[in-house]
N, CA, C and O of each residue as an XYZ file, in Angstrom:
552
protein
N      13.395     -8.886     -8.662
C      13.279     -8.070     -9.852
C      11.804     -7.845    -10.198
O      10.965     -8.724    -10.001
N      11.508     -6.665    -10.710
C      10.172     -6.389    -11.205
C      10.023     -7.034    -12.577
O      10.976     -7.094    -13.354
N       8.819     -7.514    -12.866
C       8.560     -8.067    -14.192
C       8.444     -6.916    -15.196
O       8.339     -5.749    -14.818
N       8.466     -7.264    -16.452
C       8.335     -6.255    -17.505
C       7.012     -5.491    -17.374
O       6.978     -4.272    -17.542
N       5.938     -6.203    -17.076
C       4.631     -5.548    -16.922
C       4.586     -4.668    -15.674
O       3.945     -3.617    -15.689
N       5.253     -5.079    -14.597
C       5.300     -4.261    -13.389
C       6.092     -2.975    -13.639
O       5.686     -1.901    -13.197
N       7.215     -3.081    -14.343
C       8.011     -1.898    -14.690
C       7.169     -0.947    -15.540
O       7.148      0.258    -15.289
N       6.487     -1.477    -16.529
C       5.635     -0.666    -17.396
C       4.551      0.040    -16.572
O       4.278      1.222    -16.781
N       3.943     -0.687    -15.646
C       2.899     -0.102    -14.808
C       3.472      1.009    -13.924
O       2.909      2.103    -13.870
N       4.582      0.742    -13.233
C       5.168      1.750    -12.344
C       5.586      3.008    -13.114
O       5.482      4.116    -12.589
N       6.050      2.846    -14.332
C       6.446      4.001    -15.136
C       5.242      4.757    -15.687
O       5.370      5.920    -16.071
N       4.081      4.118    -15.732
C       2.885      4.764    -16.281
C       2.099      5.560    -15.246
O       1.249      6.372    -15.608
N       2.369      5.340    -13.980
C       1.611      5.993    -12.916
C       2.347      7.242    -12.426
O       3.547      7.399    -12.650
N       1.611      8.121    -11.756
C       2.206      9.379    -11.302
C       2.113      9.593     -9.805
O       2.781     10.472     -9.261
N       1.287      8.797     -9.128
C       1.024      9.034     -7.717
C       1.170      7.735     -6.922
O       0.732      6.669     -7.355
N       1.790      7.852     -5.764
C       1.955      6.713     -4.851
C       1.641      7.194     -3.441
O       1.440      8.386     -3.207
N       1.601      6.261     -2.519
C       1.494      6.604     -1.100
C       2.668      5.952     -0.391
O       2.926      4.760     -0.558
N       3.378      6.748      0.405
C       4.523      6.238      1.142
C       4.208      6.270      2.635
O       3.626      7.228      3.143
N       4.599      5.216      3.315
C       4.464      5.146      4.770
C       5.859      5.122      5.378
O       6.717      4.334      4.981
N       6.063      6.000      6.345
C       7.304      6.039      7.119
C       6.917      5.998      8.589
O       5.738      6.082      8.931
N       7.922      5.868      9.460
C       7.664      5.802     10.901
C       8.547      6.825     11.597
O       9.745      6.919     11.329
N       7.934      7.595     12.500
C       8.667      8.620     13.247
C       9.498      7.975     14.355
O       9.298      6.804     14.679
N      10.426      8.731     14.935
C      11.244      8.190     16.023
C      10.421      7.694     17.220
O      10.868      6.805     17.945
N       9.218      8.261     17.437
C       8.399      7.791     18.559
C       7.449      6.666     18.156
O       6.582      6.276     18.939
N       7.608      6.135     16.925
C       6.833      4.981     16.488
C       5.536      5.305     15.776
O       4.782      4.393     15.437
N       5.252      6.576     15.539
C       4.003      6.964     14.871
C       4.117      6.742     13.361
O       4.945      7.378     12.708
N       3.290      5.843     12.795
C       3.288      5.687     11.338
C       2.708      6.935     10.670
O       1.834      7.601     11.226
N       3.200      7.233      9.487
C       2.713      8.375      8.725
C       2.650      7.960      7.263
O       3.624      7.437      6.721
N       1.520      8.189      6.631
C       1.366      7.867      5.215
C       0.906      9.121      4.486
O       0.077      9.882      4.984
N       1.467      9.320      3.285
C       1.154     10.524      2.525
C       1.276     10.229      1.031
O       2.147      9.467      0.612
N       0.393     10.840      0.228
C       0.537     10.682     -1.224
C       1.745     11.466     -1.728
O       2.040     12.558     -1.244
N       2.432     10.892     -2.703
C       3.626     11.525     -3.268
C       3.715     11.253     -4.762
O       3.225     10.237     -5.255
N       4.338     12.165     -5.461
C       4.749     11.909     -6.826
C       6.074     11.167     -6.762
O       6.794     11.274     -5.770
N       6.402     10.425     -7.794
C       7.641      9.648     -7.753
C       8.219      9.480     -9.148
O       7.557      9.707    -10.161
N       9.470      9.075     -9.157
C      10.165      8.684    -10.383
C      10.623      7.244    -10.194
O      10.944      6.829     -9.080
N      10.653      6.489    -11.277
C      11.059      5.082    -11.221
C      12.031      4.816    -12.355
O      11.729      5.088    -13.517
N      13.203      4.283    -12.016
C      14.229      4.040    -13.031
C      14.280      2.594    -13.510
O      15.208      2.200    -14.217
N      13.281      1.806    -13.125
C      13.262      0.396    -13.504
C      13.680     -0.511    -12.366
O      13.416     -1.713    -12.402
N      14.338      0.057    -11.340
C      14.778     -0.725    -10.187
C      14.499     -0.034     -8.858
O      14.127     -0.687     -7.882
N      14.677      1.281     -8.818
C      14.524      2.035     -7.577
C      13.537      3.177     -7.785
O      13.288      3.607     -8.911
N      12.982      3.658     -6.677
C      11.996      4.731     -6.707
C      12.601      5.954     -6.043
O      13.308      5.844     -5.041
N      12.318      7.125     -6.612
C      12.844      8.387     -6.097
C      11.687      9.317     -5.787
O      10.785      9.501     -6.604
N      11.722      9.908     -4.585
C      10.666     10.812     -4.130
C      11.309     12.084     -3.622
O      12.294     12.041     -2.884
N      10.757     13.205     -4.015
C      11.222     14.486     -3.503
C      10.003     15.350     -3.249
O       8.917     14.836     -2.980
N      10.174     16.636     -3.333
C       9.063     17.553     -3.129
C       9.606     18.937     -2.849
O      10.810     19.133     -2.689
N       8.707     19.881     -2.795
C       9.105     21.245     -2.473
C       9.462     21.306     -0.997
O       8.696     20.834     -0.156
N      10.605     21.876     -0.671
C      11.076     21.948      0.715
C      11.062     20.576      1.383
O      10.574     20.429      2.503
N      11.601     19.572      0.686
C      11.537     18.180      1.149
C      12.115     18.008      2.557
O      11.668     17.135      3.300
N      13.098     18.824      2.930
C      13.714     18.653      4.258
C      12.778     19.024      5.401
O      13.084     18.735      6.558
N      11.653     19.652      5.108
C      10.690     20.010      6.152
C       9.575     18.970      6.289
O       8.707     19.112      7.151
N       9.586     17.933      5.454
C       8.510     16.947      5.457
C       8.762     15.831      6.473
O       9.904     15.536      6.824
N       7.682     15.226      6.930
C       7.805     14.111      7.883
C       8.531     12.926      7.261
O       9.349     12.283      7.919
N       8.237     12.632      5.997
C       8.892     11.480      5.371
C      10.405     11.647      5.379
O      11.136     10.704      5.682
N      10.867     12.829      5.051
C      12.302     13.111      5.042
C      12.867     13.024      6.464
O      13.883     12.369      6.693
N      12.204     13.684      7.411
C      12.687     13.691      8.790
C      12.707     12.287      9.392
O      13.625     11.945     10.138
N      11.704     11.476      9.072
C      11.666     10.110      9.598
C      12.831      9.275      9.077
O      13.453      8.532      9.837
N      13.124      9.392      7.799
C      14.251      8.648      7.220
C      15.567      9.187      7.770
O      16.449      8.404      8.124
N      15.715     10.498      7.848
C      16.941     11.096      8.398
C      17.166     10.682      9.850
O      18.309     10.601     10.299
N      16.090     10.420     10.586
C      16.201     10.020     11.988
C      16.619      8.556     12.137
O      16.786      8.068     13.255
N      16.787      7.863     11.020
C      17.253      6.479     11.076
C      16.180      5.434     10.855
O      16.459      4.238     10.926
N      14.969      5.861     10.590
C      13.886      4.916     10.310
C      13.792      4.709      8.804
O      12.950      5.307      8.134
N      14.661      3.861      8.287
C      14.799      3.706      6.839
C      13.773      2.760      6.222
O      13.586      2.781      5.005
N      13.108      1.936      7.016
C      12.113      1.026      6.455
C      10.885      1.815      6.020
O      10.354      2.628      6.777
N      10.440      1.562      4.788
C       9.271      2.251      4.244
C       8.372      1.246      3.533
O       8.793      0.147      3.175
N       7.139      1.651      3.343
C       6.203      0.915      2.500
C       5.666      1.906      1.477
O       5.434      3.074      1.792
N       5.473      1.437      0.263
C       4.995      2.283     -0.816
C       3.919      1.515     -1.575
O       4.082      0.329     -1.858
N       2.825      2.186     -1.902
C       1.751      1.578     -2.691
C       1.468      2.464     -3.900
O       1.287      3.675     -3.778
N       1.434      1.833     -5.060
C       1.002      2.470     -6.297
C      -0.178      1.638     -6.775
O      -0.032      0.440     -7.020
N      -1.353      2.261     -6.911
C      -2.515      1.493     -7.338
C      -3.506      2.368     -8.090
O      -3.445      3.596     -8.035
N      -4.405      1.716     -8.784
C      -5.472      2.410     -9.474
C      -6.585      1.418     -9.766
O      -6.490      0.241     -9.420
N      -7.637      1.903    -10.404
C      -8.725      1.043    -10.861
C      -8.650      0.954    -12.374
O      -8.866      1.943    -13.075
N      -8.345     -0.231    -12.873
C      -8.325     -0.428    -14.323
C      -9.742     -0.307    -14.878
O      -9.953      0.193    -15.983
N     -10.704     -0.775    -14.089
C     -12.102     -0.720    -14.490
C     -12.974     -0.739    -13.241
O     -12.601     -1.334    -12.230
N     -14.128     -0.095    -13.307
C     -15.082     -0.190    -12.199
C     -16.216     -1.156    -12.544
O     -16.955     -1.592    -11.661
N     -16.350     -1.486    -13.826
C     -17.368     -2.436    -14.227
C     -16.847     -3.273    -15.384
O     -16.999     -2.870    -16.537
N     -16.242     -4.416    -15.122
C     -16.168     -5.072    -13.818
C     -15.115     -4.411    -12.923
O     -14.216     -3.721    -13.403
N     -15.245     -4.635    -11.632
C     -14.340     -4.080    -10.631
C     -12.963     -4.707    -10.811
O     -12.812     -5.917    -10.647
N     -11.939     -3.888    -11.151
C     -10.592     -4.398    -11.374
C      -9.546     -3.479    -10.759
O      -8.931     -2.681    -11.466
N      -9.337     -3.582     -9.443
C      -8.228     -2.834     -8.855
C      -6.914     -3.498     -9.253
O      -6.859     -4.708     -9.475
N      -5.866     -2.699     -9.340
C      -4.540     -3.251     -9.626
C      -3.513     -2.362     -8.930
O      -3.778     -1.195     -8.643
N      -2.362     -2.919     -8.669
C      -1.342     -2.114     -8.029
C      -0.137     -2.919     -7.603
O      -0.029     -4.121     -7.848
N       0.769     -2.202     -6.954
C       2.008     -2.797     -6.448
C       2.275     -2.215     -5.070
O       2.225     -1.001     -4.870
N       2.565     -3.113     -4.113
C       2.994     -2.707     -2.766
C       4.465     -3.084     -2.642
O       4.870     -4.187     -3.009
N       5.252     -2.160     -2.122
C       6.699     -2.359     -2.010
C       7.132     -2.100     -0.578
O       6.800     -1.064     -0.003
N       7.870     -3.036      0.001
C       8.577     -2.806      1.255
C      10.038     -2.596      0.880
O      10.582     -3.317      0.044
N      10.665     -1.612      1.497
C      12.058     -1.364      1.165
C      12.732     -0.454      2.154
O      12.200     -0.150      3.222
N      13.912     -0.029      1.776
C      14.719      0.872      2.592
C      14.910      2.170      1.836
O      15.155      2.180      0.630
N      14.793      3.268      2.572
C      14.967      4.590      1.967
C      16.238      5.227      2.488
O      16.651      5.007      3.626
N      16.842      6.016      1.630
C      17.994      6.815      2.027
C      17.915      8.141      1.298
O      17.309      8.243      0.231
N      18.525      9.143      1.876
C      18.538     10.469      1.273
C      19.724     10.552      0.316
O      20.856     10.240      0.688
N      19.454     10.974     -0.917
C      20.506     11.140     -1.917
C      20.332     12.488     -2.594
O      19.222     13.014     -2.675
N      21.428     13.040     -3.078
C      21.368     14.255     -3.894
C      21.456     13.804     -5.341
O      22.317     13.004     -5.708
N      20.553     14.330     -6.154
C      20.548     13.959     -7.568
C      19.777     15.011     -8.364
O      19.153     15.909     -7.799
N      19.835     14.877     -9.662
C      19.023     15.697    -10.548
C      17.879     14.811    -11.017
O      18.093     13.818    -11.712
N      16.672     15.176    -10.632
C      15.486     14.412    -11.001
C      14.443     15.310    -11.618
O      14.748     16.406    -12.087
N      13.229     14.847    -11.616
C      12.117     15.588    -12.206
C      11.981     16.986    -11.623
O      11.614     17.924    -12.331
N      12.278     17.129    -10.333
C      12.173     18.438     -9.686
C      13.498     19.195     -9.670
O      13.648     20.174     -8.940
N      14.459     18.741    -10.478
C      15.740     19.428    -10.561
C      16.759     18.859     -9.606
O      16.583     17.765     -9.068
N      17.828     19.606     -9.396
C      18.907     19.195     -8.503
C      18.444     19.380     -7.065
O      17.967     20.449     -6.685
N      18.591     18.326     -6.274
C      18.178     18.447     -4.882
C      18.225     17.128     -4.155
O      18.792     16.149     -4.640
N      17.617     17.113     -2.975
C      17.568     15.918     -2.154
C      16.338     15.088     -2.506
O      15.239     15.612     -2.683
N      16.552     13.798     -2.601
C      15.493     12.842     -2.915
C      15.593     11.676     -1.950
O      16.675     11.366     -1.452
N      14.464     11.029     -1.685
C      14.484      9.747     -1.000
C      14.597      8.685     -2.080
O      13.771      8.617     -2.991
N      15.634      7.852     -1.969
C      15.786      6.729     -2.897
C      15.317      5.488     -2.173
O      15.841      5.146     -1.113
N      14.335      4.814     -2.735
C      13.798      3.604     -2.123
C      14.336      2.404     -2.880
O      14.146      2.264     -4.089
N      15.012      1.541     -2.131
C      15.526      0.295     -2.685
C      14.563     -0.814     -2.259
O      14.482     -1.142     -1.076
N      13.833     -1.392     -3.214
C      12.852     -2.420     -2.873
C      13.502     -3.676     -2.279
O      14.567     -4.111     -2.717
N      12.834     -4.243     -1.273
C      13.246     -5.519     -0.690
C      12.261     -6.608     -1.109
O      12.664     -7.690     -1.537
N      10.968     -6.312     -0.980
C       9.914     -7.252     -1.354
C       8.800     -6.452     -2.030
O       8.508     -5.323     -1.634
N       8.189     -7.039     -3.038
C       7.042     -6.383     -3.666
C       5.958     -7.408     -3.954
O       6.222     -8.590     -4.175
N       4.743     -6.913     -3.942
C       3.572     -7.707     -4.286
C       2.787     -6.909     -5.309
O       2.549     -5.718     -5.107
N       2.384     -7.531     -6.390
C       1.522     -6.844     -7.347
C       0.245     -7.653     -7.505
O       0.236     -8.874     -7.343
N      -0.823     -6.954     -7.824
C      -2.081     -7.638     -8.070
C      -2.695     -7.074     -9.350
O      -2.740     -5.867     -9.588
N      -3.161     -8.020    -10.149
C      -3.821     -7.709    -11.419
C      -2.955     -6.895    -12.378
O      -3.469     -6.140    -13.203
N      -1.648     -7.056    -12.262
C      -0.717     -6.428    -13.210
C      -0.335     -7.455    -14.283
O      -0.401     -7.167    -15.478
N       0.056     -8.627    -13.854
C       0.446     -9.686    -14.786
C      -0.762    -10.239    -15.534
O      -0.709    -10.469    -16.742
N      -1.845    -10.449    -14.801
C      -3.088    -10.921    -15.405
C      -4.234    -10.501    -14.502
O      -4.135    -10.587    -13.278
N      -5.292    -10.060    -15.092
C      -6.443     -9.603    -14.315
C      -7.403    -10.752    -14.090
O      -7.508    -11.667    -14.908
N      -8.095    -10.692    -12.981
C      -9.136    -11.661    -12.680
C     -10.414    -10.899    -12.383
O     -10.402     -9.936    -11.616
N     -11.490    -11.315    -12.973
C     -12.781    -10.685    -12.708
C     -13.513    -11.366    -11.561
O     -14.606    -10.941    -11.185
N     -12.927    -12.410    -11.007
C     -13.577    -13.139     -9.928
C     -13.152    -12.554     -8.584
O     -11.956    -12.437     -8.316
N     -14.118    -12.182     -7.732
C     -13.776    -11.637     -6.409
C     -12.882    -12.596     -5.634
O     -13.130    -13.801     -5.595
N     -11.836    -12.044     -5.015
C     -10.924    -12.866     -4.211
C      -9.930    -13.662     -5.017
O      -9.128    -14.400     -4.444
N      -9.956    -13.536     -6.330
C      -9.054    -14.306     -7.192
C      -8.178    -13.378     -8.017
O      -8.101    -13.507     -9.239
N      -7.526    -12.454     -7.355
C      -6.674    -11.503     -8.051
C      -5.388    -12.188     -8.497
O      -4.885    -13.093     -7.832
N      -4.868    -11.740     -9.632
C      -3.596    -12.254    -10.107
C      -2.472    -11.628     -9.288
O      -2.028    -10.520     -9.589
N      -2.005    -12.334     -8.247
C      -1.006    -11.780     -7.325
C       0.374    -12.320     -7.667
O       0.537    -13.512     -7.927
N       1.363    -11.435     -7.664
C       2.755    -11.806     -7.914
C       3.616    -11.247     -6.798
O       3.551    -10.052     -6.509
N       4.422    -12.090     -6.164
C       5.338    -11.654     -5.112
C       6.765    -11.811     -5.614
O       7.100    -12.800     -6.265
N       7.613    -10.813     -5.301
C       9.018    -10.862     -5.716
C       9.908    -10.406     -4.576
O       9.567     -9.480     -3.839
N      11.051    -11.061     -4.434
C      12.075    -10.638     -3.492
C      13.155     -9.937     -4.295
O      13.627    -10.446     -5.312
N      13.535     -8.766     -3.822
C      14.525     -7.952     -4.522
C      15.875     -8.087     -3.809
O      16.012     -8.867     -2.866
N      16.853     -7.334     -4.261
C      18.236     -7.527     -3.810
C      18.560     -6.912     -2.453
O      19.643     -7.158     -1.921
N      17.657     -6.121     -1.877
C      17.958     -5.437     -0.621
C      17.214     -6.110      0.522
O      15.991     -5.992      0.595
N      17.910     -6.818      1.426
C      17.211     -7.405      2.577
C      16.605     -6.303      3.450
O      17.264     -5.306      3.746
N      15.368     -6.484      3.853
C      14.676     -5.445      4.603
C      15.250     -5.254      6.006
O      15.124     -4.163      6.564
N      15.869     -6.263      6.589
C      16.386     -6.160      7.946
C      17.729     -5.447      8.051
O      18.186     -5.147      9.154
N      18.358     -5.176      6.922
C      19.688     -4.556      6.984
C      19.612     -3.051      7.022
O      20.644     -2.382      7.075
């Protein structure tokens, strides 16, 4: 489960980066807008069926990685964010971009840094790891 502060952070951000893998094993990462319902992440786009992320998931490569991060401050240096490993599937729903196809990401494991508590000391980030309800190997 995401903590209350992690949910608040994910709902406050607008941009993430998703990594998928093509059938020939080529990793692909791209920035995306997303929606978060408190448990799962939804990604779509204009002509989503023509995108690599969609094609990679449709080809059976459901494992994905997603990063949402920003800089809370540059002085002092305070990066913060959440990395999520999970499984994606194509669903039809009504979301921010209207009725259409979306990738629904079900988190398996997540790591957050400097969300629960910030650290100004280099190498001493406030890291939180959580296991979610979806095993990544399934």
